[in-house]
SERO-4910 file (N, C-alpha, C, O; in steps of 0.05 Angstrom, whole numbers):
BEGIN
 pado doro    nc1    nc2    nc3   cac1   cac2   cac3    cc1    cc2    cc3    oc1    oc2    oc3
  Unk    A     17    -24      0      0      0      0     17     25      0     40     24     -8
  Unk    A      6     47      9     20     73      9     33     79     36     44    100     40
  Unk    A     33     59     54     44     65     81     73     74     81     79     94     94
  Unk    A     91     61     66    119     71     66    121    100     55    137    116     66
  Unk    A    105    107     35    105    134     25     95    154     46    107    174     51
  Unk    A     72    147     59     61    164     79     80    167    103     83    189    114
  Unk    A     93    145    111    112    146    133    135    166    127    142    182    144
  Unk    A    146    164    103    168    181     96    160    210     93    174    228    103
  Unk    A    137    215     80    129    243     74    117    256     99    125    278    106
  Unk    A     99    243    113     84    256    134     98    255    161     94    273    178
  Unk    A    114    235    166    127    233    192    157    241    191    166    257    207
  Unk    A    171    230    171    200    237    169    204    263    153    225    274    153
  Unk    A    183    272    139    184    296    123    205    295    101    218    315     95
  Unk    A    208    271     89    227    267     67    211    260     42    190    247     43
  Unk    A    221    270     19    205    266     -6    222    272    -30    243    285    -28
  Unk    A    212    264    -53    222    274    -79    200    291    -91    177    284    -89
  Unk    A    208    313   -104    189    330   -118    200    341   -143    225    343   -146
  Unk    A    183    349   -162    190    361   -187    176    388   -189    155    392   -178
  Unk    A    189    407   -203    177    433   -207    184    443   -235    205    437   -246
  Unk    A    165    458   -247    170    472   -272    166    501   -268    144    510   -260
  Unk    A    187    517   -273    187    546   -268    177    551   -239    161    569   -234
  Unk    A    188    536   -220    183    539   -192    154    531   -184    146    536   -161
  Unk    A    138    520   -202    112    510   -196    113    480   -191    120    465   -208
  Unk    A    107    472   -166    109    444   -159     89    428   -174     66    436   -179
  Unk    A     97    404   -182     79    385   -196     65    366   -177     50    349   -185
  Unk    A     70    370   -151     61    351   -131     30    347   -132     21    324   -129
  Unk    A     15    369   -136    -14    367   -134    -28    362   -161    -52    360   -162
  Unk    A    -12    359   -182    -24    354   -208    -35    326   -210    -21    307   -203
  Unk    A    -59    323   -220    -70    296   -225    -59    285   -251    -60    299   -271
  Unk    A    -48    262   -250    -35    251   -274    -46    223   -280    -55    208   -262
  Unk    A    -44    215   -305    -54    190   -315    -33    177   -333    -20    192   -349
  Unk    A    -30    151   -332    -11    137   -348    -21    136   -377    -43    128   -382
  Unk    A     -4    143   -396    -10    142   -424     -1    115   -436    -15    102   -451
  Unk    A     24    107   -429     34     82   -439     56     71   -422     71     86   -408
  Unk    A     59     45   -422     80     30   -409     93     12   -429     79     -4   -442
  Unk    A    120     14   -432    134     -3   -451    157    -17   -438    172     -4   -423
  Unk    A    161    -43   -443    185    -57   -434    204    -55   -458    201    -69   -478
  Unk    A    225    -38   -455    244    -34   -477    261    -58   -481    268    -66   -504
  Unk    A    269    -71   -460    285    -96   -460    282   -109   -433    266    -99   -416
  Unk    A    297   -129   -428    294   -143   -402    304   -127   -378    300   -135   -355
  Unk    A    317   -104   -384    329    -88   -362    316    -61   -359    322    -47   -340
  Unk    A    298    -53   -377    287    -26   -376    257    -26   -381    247    -40   -399
  Unk    A    243     -9   -365    214     -5   -369    210     25   -371    219     41   -354
  Unk    A    195     34   -392    189     62   -397    160     68   -391    142     54   -401
  Unk    A    155     88   -374    128     96   -367    124    126   -375    140    143   -368
  Unk    A    103    131   -391     98    158   -400     70    166   -391     51    151   -393
  Unk    A     67    191   -381     41    201   -372     28    218   -394     41    226   -413
  Unk    A      2    222   -391    -12    240   -410     -2    269   -407      7    276   -385
  Unk    A     -3    285   -428      6    313   -426     -9    328   -404    -33    323   -399
  Unk    A      5    346   -391     -6    363   -370      1    391   -375     20    397   -390
  Unk    A    -13    410   -362     -8    438   -365     -5    450   -337    -20    443   -319
  Unk    A     14    468   -335     19    482   -309     25    511   -315     36    518   -336
  Unk    A     19    528   -296     23    557   -299     -1    570   -312    -19    557   -323
  Unk    A     -1    597   -311    -23    613   -322    -13    634   -341      9    644   -338
  Unk    A    -30    642   -360    -24    664   -378      2    660   -393      6    639   -405
  Unk    A     20    679   -392     45    678   -407     65    658   -395     85    652   -407
  Unk    A     58    648   -371     76    628   -358     66    599   -362     76    581   -350
  Unk    A     45    596   -378     33    569   -382     53    551   -398     65    560   -418
  Unk    A     55    526   -389     73    507   -401     58    480   -404     46    471   -384
  Unk    A     58    468   -428     47    441   -432     71    422   -434     90    427   -448
  Unk    A     69    400   -420     92    382   -419     83    353   -415     60    347   -409
  Unk    A    102    335   -419     97    306   -415    119    296   -395    143    301   -399
  Unk    A    111    282   -375    130    269   -356    133    240   -364    113    227   -372
  Unk    A    157    230   -362    163    202   -368    184    192   -349    200    208   -338
  Unk    A    184    166   -345    203    153   -327    215    128   -339    200    111   -350
  Unk    A    241    126   -338    254    102   -348    266     87   -324    285     97   -311
  Unk    A    255     64   -318    264     47   -296    285     27   -305    279     12   -324
  Unk    A    308     27   -293    329      8   -300    334    -11   -276    332     -3   -253
  Unk    A    340    -36   -283    342    -56   -261    368    -54   -245    372    -70   -226
  Unk    A    385    -35   -251    409    -31   -236    407     -8   -215    426      1   -204
  Unk    A    382      1   -211    377     22   -191    375     50   -202    372     69   -187
  Unk    A    377     53   -228    375     80   -240    346     86   -248    331     68   -257
  Unk    A    337    111   -243    311    120   -251    314    147   -265    322    166   -253
  Unk    A    308    147   -291    310    172   -307    284    187   -305    262    177   -311
  Unk    A    286    212   -296    263    230   -293    263    249   -317    280    266   -320
  Unk    A    243    246   -335    243    261   -360    219    279   -361    197    272   -353
  Unk    A    224    304   -371    203    323   -375    207    335   -403    227    349   -409
  Unk    A    188    329   -422    190    341   -449    170    364   -451    146    361   -445
  Unk    A    180    387   -459    163    411   -462    150    410   -490    164    410   -510
  Unk    A    123    409   -490    108    409   -515    102    437   -525    104    442   -549
  Unk    A     96    455   -507     87    482   -515     92    502   -493     88    495   -469
  Unk    A    100    526   -499    101    548   -480     85    571   -491     83    575   -515
  Unk    A     73    587   -472     57    610   -480     74    630   -495     65    643   -514
  Unk    A     99    633   -486    118    651   -500    136    635   -518    149    617   -509
  Unk    A    136    641   -544    154    626   -562    183    629   -553    192    650   -545
  Unk    A    198    607   -555    226    606   -548    232    612   -519    255    617   -511
  Unk    A    211    611   -502    216    615   -473    232    592   -462    227    569   -469
  Unk    A    250    598   -443    265    577   -429    249    568   -405    239    585   -390
  Unk    A    247    542   -402    232    530   -380    251    518   -360    268    501   -367
  Unk    A    248    525   -335    266    515   -314    253    490   -301    231    492   -290
  Unk    A    267    467   -303    257    442   -292    275    434   -269    299    432   -272
  Unk    A    263    429   -246    278    424   -222    269    397   -210    245    392   -206
  Unk    A    289    380   -203    284    356   -188    296    359   -160    319    368   -157
  Unk    A    281    353   -139    290    357   -112    286    332    -96    265    319    -97
  Unk    A    306    325    -81    305    301    -64    313    310    -35    336    316    -30
  Unk    A    293    309    -17    298    315     11    298    289     26    278    276     28
  Unk    A    321    282     36    324    255     47    332    254     76    342    273     88
  Unk    A    328    230     87    337    223    114    336    193    115    333    180     95
  Unk    A    339    182    139    336    153    142    324    148    169    323    167    186
  Unk    A    314    124    174    302    120    200    295     91    205    289     76    187
  Unk    A    295     83    231    287     56    239    257     57    247    244     36    247
  Unk    A    248     80    255    220     84    263    207    105    245    217    110    223
  Unk    A    185    117    254    172    137    238    187    164    240    178    183    226
  Unk    A    208    166    256    222    191    259    248    191    244    261    170    241
  Unk    A    257    215    235    283    216    221    306    211    241    305    219    264
  Unk    A    327    198    231    350    192    248    373    212    243    371    229    225
  Unk    A    394    210    259    417    227    258    432    223    232    439    200    225
  Unk    A    438    245    217    454    243    192    481    256    196    495    261    176
  Unk    A    489    261    220    516    274    225    538    257    211    539    233    214
  Unk    A    555    270    197    577    257    183    571    247    155    589    238    141
  Unk    A    546    249    147    539    242    119    552    262    100    553    286    106
  Unk    A    562    253     77    575    270     58    556    279     36    543    263     23
  Unk    A    555    306     32    540    317     10    560    328    -10    580    341     -2
  Unk    A    555    324    -36    576    332    -55    563    339    -82    542    330    -89
  Unk    A    578    355    -97    571    363   -124    596    359   -141    618    368   -133
  Unk    A    593    347   -164    615    344   -183    608    358   -209    586    354   -220
  Unk    A    626    375   -219    620    389   -244    629    374   -268    639    352   -266
  Unk    A    625    385   -292    631    371   -317    660    366   -321    668    349   -337
  Unk    A    677    380   -306    706    376   -308    717    356   -287    740    350   -286
  Unk    A    699    346   -270    707    327   -249    714    340   -223    721    326   -204
  Unk    A    713    367   -221    719    380   -196    696    376   -176    672    376   -183
  Unk    A    703    371   -151    684    363   -131    682    384   -108    703    393    -98
  Unk    A    658    391   -101    652    408    -77    637    391    -57    617    378    -65
  Unk    A    645    390    -32    631    373    -13    632    384     15    647    403     21
  Unk    A    614    374     32    614    380     60    603    356     75    588    340     64
  Unk    A    611    353    100    600    332    118    580    344    137    585    365    149
  Unk    A    557    331    139    535    343    154    542    347    184    551    329    198
  Unk    A    539    373    192    544    380    220    521    398    230    524    411    251
  Unk    A    498    398    216    475    413    223    480    443    225    471    457    243
  Unk    A    496    453    205    502    481    204    486    496    183    491    520    177
  Unk    A    467    482    170    449    495    151    464    507    127    455    528    116
  Unk    A    486    494    119    502    505     96    489    498     69    475    478     67
  Unk    A    493    515     50    483    512     23    506    516      3    520    536      5
  Unk    A    508    498    -17    528    502    -38    514    498    -65    498    480    -68
  Unk    A    520    516    -84    509    515   -111    531    515   -131    550    530   -129
  Unk    A    529    498   -151    550    495   -172    536    495   -199    517    481   -204
  Unk    A    547    512   -218    537    512   -245    553    492   -262    575    483   -254
  Unk    A    542    484   -285    554    464   -302    560    438   -286    581    427   -288
  Unk    A    540    430   -270    543    407   -253    536    381   -269    520    382   -288
  Unk    A    548    359   -260    542    333   -272    528    315   -251    510    300   -258
  Unk    A    538    316   -226    527    299   -205    523    315   -179    540    332   -173
  Unk    A    501    310   -166    497    319   -138    488    295   -122    470    280   -130
  Unk    A    501    291    -99    495    266    -85    499    268    -54    508    288    -44
  Unk    A    490    247    -41    493    244    -12    502    215     -6    490    196    -16
  Unk    A    522    213     10    532    187     19    525    184     48    534    199     66
  Unk    A    508    164     54    497    160     81    510    135     93    501    113     87
  Unk    A    531    138    109    546    114    118    529     96    137    535     73    140
  Unk    A    509    108    151    493     92    170    478     69    157    473     49    169
  Unk    A    471     73    131    457     52    117    472     43     92    462     29     75
  Unk    A    498     52     90    516     44     68    503     48     41    503     31     24
  Unk    A    492     72     38    477     78     13    485    106      2    490    124     17
  Unk    A    485    108    -25    490    133    -39    465    140    -55    454    123    -69
  Unk    A    457    165    -53    435    176    -70    448    197    -88    462    215    -78
  Unk    A    441    197   -113    453    216   -132    432    224   -153    416    208   -162
  Unk    A    433    250   -160    422    260   -185    445    263   -205    466    273   -198
  Unk    A    441    254   -230    461    258   -250    447    270   -275    427    260   -284
  Unk    A    459    291   -286    449    303   -311    473    312   -328    493    322   -317
  Unk    A    471    308   -354    493    314   -371    487    338   -389    504    344   -406
  Unk    A    465    350   -386    458    373   -403    475    397   -396    479    403   -372
  Unk    A    484    412   -416    500    436   -411    485    456   -395    461    461   -401
  Unk    A    497    469   -376    485    489   -360    469    479   -337    455    495   -323
  Unk    A    471    453   -331    457    442   -308    467    454   -282    491    457   -278
  Unk    A    449    461   -264    456    473   -238    449    453   -216    427    441   -216
  Unk    A    467    450   -197    462    431   -174    466    446   -148    481    465   -146
  Unk    A    451    437   -128    453    450   -101    450    429    -80    435    410    -82
  Unk    A    466    432    -58    463    415    -35    456    433    -11    466    455     -8
  Unk    A    438    423      6    430    437     30    434    417     54    425    395     53
  Unk    A    447    427     74    456    410     96    434    404    117    434    382    128
  Unk    A    417    422    122    397    418    144    408    428    171    431    436    173
  Unk    A    390    428    190    396    439    217    389    419    238    380    397    232
  Unk    A    395    426    264    393    407    285    365    393    288    363    369    291
  Unk    A    344    409    286    317    398    289    304    392    262    280    387    260
  Unk    A    320    393    241    311    385    214    334    368    202    348    377    184
  Unk    A    337    343    212    359    326    204    355    314    176    352    290    173
  Unk    A    355    332    156    351    323    129    373    335    111    385    356    118
  Unk    A    379    321     90    396    333     69    378    337     44    359    323     40
  Unk    A    385    357     28    370    363      4    388    365    -20    408    379    -20
  Unk    A    381    350    -41    395    350    -66    377    363    -87    353    354    -90
  Unk    A    387    382   -102    370    396   -122    386    397   -148    410    404   -148
  Unk    A    373    390   -170    385    393   -197    365    406   -215    342    399   -216
  Unk    A    375    426   -230    358    443   -248    370    444   -276    394    448   -280
  Unk    A    352    440   -295    359    443   -324    339    462   -337    316    463   -329
  Unk    A    349    477   -357    332    495   -373    329    484   -401    349    478   -414
  Unk    A    304    483   -411    299    473   -438    277    490   -451    264    506   -438
  Unk    A    275    487   -478    254    502   -493    234    482   -503    237    458   -501
  Unk    A    213    492   -515    192    475   -527    205    457   -548    221    465   -564
  Unk    A    198    431   -546    209    411   -564    234    397   -552    243    377   -563
  Unk    A    244    408   -530    267    396   -517    259    380   -492    236    383   -482
  Unk    A    277    364   -482    272    347   -459    293    350   -438    317    350   -443
  Unk    A    283    351   -413    301    349   -390    303    320   -382    283    306   -381
  Unk    A    327    311   -375    331    284   -366    351    283   -343    374    290   -346
  Unk    A    341    275   -320    358    274   -296    355    246   -284    333    236   -280
  Unk    A    377    234   -278    377    207   -268    380    206   -238    399    217   -227
  Unk    A    361    193   -225    363    188   -196    375    160   -192    364    140   -201
  Unk    A    398    159   -178    411    133   -174    412    127   -144    419    145   -128
  Unk    A    406    103   -137    408     93   -109    425     68   -110    419     49   -123
  Unk    A    447     69    -95    465     46    -95    478     41    -68    481     60    -52
  Unk    A    485     17    -63    498      9    -38    528     16    -39    540     14    -60
  Unk    A    539     23    -16    568     28    -14    581      1     -8    574    -12     13
  Unk    A    598     -8    -25    611    -35    -21    636    -32     -4    650    -52      2
***
């Protein structure tokens, strides 16, 4: 059922969300358009077109998801139409995470948050509840390494101009936040990969 989702969102206050031009897609009603098994390792799910925004900020788009059996999930947003011709559309994927044995978030002290740019340069910090924020342009990866559960969470995007941000959290909000943003025009597609893997 939905209990694990409700537990994470309502009690631990952790979630994944998407936004277009800073408008959250969380409350949009969506319906599946098609499901395709591309091969034995990949399943593609596409939703019916949706519209968000008003007036000159209106955007029509299609969301799609590519599930891979190695733990990768591609989050795709294709822009079908914008109210303003040639307008750039900002697409943001956000992952607010924690971990827990019960319904409450656990201590993330010492977890590593990092961003790697297209040249391989890395910016990182270890969680100390100091509410630090780092933003990097031309980013390729933004991630969190959680040693308590031997797990790494990453967003990866290869589009030029991708922006990534890490947010550390504070003492009574023991969460880390990973944000990746891409800008596209009508006819173009944003593609950001969410990867979850064990630390060996």
